N, C-alpha and C positions, 0 to 999 in steps of 0.2 A: 885838442890839441888841435890848432887850424892849419890846414895845409899851405903849403907856399907854393904861390904861383912860378911861372919859368921866370928865370932870371937872366942878366945879364950874360952870365954864365953857361946856363942852361937856356939854349936857346929853342925856339918852337920847332920841334919836330916836322920836317914838310916830308918825311916819306916814312915807309913803317918800320924800315931797320932802324931809322935814327931815333923811331918812337920807341920801340921794343929798348934800345940801348937804355934810353931815360928812365924808362920804367923798371928794367931790371938792377940799374944805379940808385934809385931812390928805394927800392924795394924795402930796405929795413926799416925807414923813416917814414913812409906814408902812413895814417891812421887805417885802424883797422878795415872799413869799410873801404876805401878807397884801394888799400891792396887787395880786397878781396874781389873786387871790383877790376882791377888791373891783372890779376891771375886770369879771369874768364876770359878777359879779351885777348890775352895773349892764347889762350887754349881754344878760345871757340872767335877766331876773327872773321869768318863770313857771316857768323850770328850778328856780330856788329855793326859788320859791312850792310846791312840790309834789314836787320831787324827793327822793330818800332822800338822806341823807349819803355813803352810798358813791356814789352816782351823781352827785352833785353833786360831789364829788372828785373823781373821774374825770374828769368832763368839763372840768373848771377845772384839771386837771395839779396838785391838789396832793395831801394826806394829809388823811385825814378829820380826824385832829385838828387840823387847821388850820380847821376851820369854828368848831370849839367856841374858839379862841384868838381868831379874827376878831372872833365875836361877843363875847365877853368882853371885847374891846379897846374895843368901841364904848359898853360898861355894862351888856350884858344879861346875864341870868342863864344864859343858855346857848343853842344855835343855835337851839332850838326857839321860843324867845322873838323873836329874831330874825327867824326864818322866818314869825311870823306879821304883820310888817310887810308884807312881801312877799304873801301871802293876801289884807289888810285892802286892798292895793292891786288887786288882782284884783276885789276885790268892788266898787270905786268904779267902775271900768271897764265892769264888767256890770251896771247898776241893777236893781233889780226893775220889775215889770213897771207899776205903776202909774207910777211915773217914765218909763219908756219912754213909756208914752202920752201923759205930759205933753210929751215932747220932742216928738212927733209932731202934737199940738196946737199947739204953738208954732210949728213952721215951716210947718204947713199955714194958720194960722189960727185963730180961731175954732173951725173946722168941719171935720172931716178929712174929704174928700173919697173917695167910696168907689171913683172910678177913679184917682184917684193911688195909694190906697192896693193897689188890684190890681196897678198898673205898678209900681209900689216893689218888691212882694213877687216881681213876675215876673221882673223885672231882677235881684233878688238870685239866684234859683234858677238862672236863664242863666248871671250870671258865675262861681256856686258850680260847674254842672256843666263850663263852660268851665276853673278852676281844676283841676279833677279829670282831665281828661283829658290834663292837663300834667303831674302830680302823681304820679297813680299810673303806675308803670312797668309794662310788660307783664310782664317777668321776674319781677317783685315780686309780681305778682297771680298769676301760674300757681305759684308758689312756696304763696301762700296758699288756693288750691285745692288743691293737692297734700296740703299739711299738713291742713286739714280731711276731704279725701274718705278719709284714710288712718285717722281716727278712729273709734272704735267708736262713742263719743258726744259729742257737742260740746256744751259749757257754754258757754252763751249770758251776757254781763257788760255791763251797761250800765245807768244809774243818773240819776233826773231828767229834762234833757231830751231825752236819748238813749233813754231806756227804750223809746220806740214803735219804734227800729231793732231794739231787741233783741226785741221782742216780734216784729214782721214775720219774722225770721230764725224766730224760733219756728214761727210759722203756715207761713213760706214750707218749712221743712224738714220739716215733719211732711206736709204734702201732697206734697212729693217724695221723700216715704220714707226722710228720713236721721234719724237718729235723733238730737235734741237737747232738754238741758234746759235750761229760765228760769231764771235765779238773779235773782229777784224782790227777795231780801232783806228779807221780811218778817218781822217780830219779829226785828230784826237776826239773821238766820239764815243769811246770806248764807257764812261759814266752813261750817256744816255742812250746807248745799245743794251746796257745791264737796268736801266730805270723800270723797266716793265715787268722785273723779275719780282714772284712774291714767296711767300712761305712754302706755296703748294709748288715751288720748281725747285732746282738745285742747279749750283755751278761747279764746272769741271775744270778747275786748275791745273795748269802744267808749267814748271819753270823748275831751271838747273843755275846750278852756281855757273856765271856770277846773274843772280836773280834778276828779273825785267821788274823795277819798280812798276811799271802799270798792273801787270799782272798781281802783284803783292795788292798795289792800293784797290783792284777792285775784287780781289777775294775779300779783303779785309771788311769792306763796303756793303757787300752781300751778308758776310756773317753777322755785321751792326745790325740788319734786316732780318735776322733769323733765318736766312734762307740757307739751306745745307749745303755744304760745300765739300766736296770732293779732290783730293790735291794729288798731283803726281811730283815728286820732288827728290831729292837726292840727300837729302839730311834731316835730322832731326832738330836742327837749328836751322832750317828754312825758315823765312818770315811766312812762306804759306800756313806753316804747321799750325801757329796760334789761330789762325781763322777757320781751319779745317776740321769736320764733324768725324771725318777720316782721312788718313793718308798713307799712301803706297811709296815706297824708298823704292828709287829704281836710280845706280849708280853707272852710267854709261863709262866704259874705258875708250881710251884715247890711244890714238897710232900717230905718232909727228904732232901733238897736240887736236888733231881732229877727231873729237867725239863721234863716237856712234851713236847712232839713234836705233841702233836693233831693238833693244830691249823696251824702249818706249813702243814701237810701233806692236811689238807681239803684245804686250800688256793692253793698247790701246785695242787691238782684235780681240782679246778676250774680253775686256769690260765691257765693248757694245756688243758682242755676241750673247754674253751672259746676262745682261740688261735686257735686250729683245726676251728670249728665252723666260726668265723671271716675269716679266709684263706678259707673255702668253700664258703662263700659269695662273696667273692673276684672275 
C-alpha cells in the first residue's frame, strides 16, 4: 500500500500540535512501518528533534529510508524539514530568559521576592541532586572514571548553558595534573580543535535538552575515529548516547524554567577527583 502525501485538505503541518493532530487522524490508515514510526515520534519527540537518521531508525525499529518516506508522506521535502518541527517544539518548551522572568513575575505578583527566588532555586538544586543519586549507577560511574583515567588527553565538549561545567572540568583536571583540552569552538573551530585527538585519548561530552548540535556532531565524529566518549546527558534518547562508550544520566530540575546545574557540578567534581585518584593508583 502506497502512503499518500499531504493533500489540499491536509495542509503540511507547520507546528508540532498540527503535526500530532494529522498523525492521529491518519493512524488507522497508515502503513505498518509508518504507523510504528509515527508512534515512536510522538512518544519520543526529543530523540526525533536531535537524533541522527540512523539513530532514530534504530530506536524506532525501522529502516533509515522509512524516515524519508514518512516525512514525504506528510508533505515535507525530506526528513530534515520534518525534524525542524520537532526542534521548534523544544524551543517553545524552553523560552528565552526574558520570557522566563515574565513568568516568574506573573507567578509572584508585581515584585519577585528575593526570599522566594532563593527558596525556589535551592529546592530545584536539592531535587536535582536527589535525582542524580538515583539515575547515576555506580557501575557506570566507575566505567566513566576508568575510561577517563586511561586517556592520554581528555577533550572537553560542552556548549551554551553547560559550557561552565566543561570549563570547571578543565580547571579541576589542570589542578589535579590530568591533561585536558577545552573545546571552546571559538570561530567555529571545534572540529579543528578535536582533530588532534586519537584512540589513546577520550572525549567528555555534556549536553542537555535542547541538545547542542555542535556537541552531538563532535562527539559523533570522535566515535567514528574510535575515540572513547564519556557522555553526561539527560535521556536515553539524547543524541550523545549513540556515540558514547558510557553515559551518565543527569536530569536537572528547574524553577520558573531556569534549570539548575547543581547536579552537573557535583558529578563533575566527583568525576574529576575519581579520575585523578584512579590515575594515581595505576
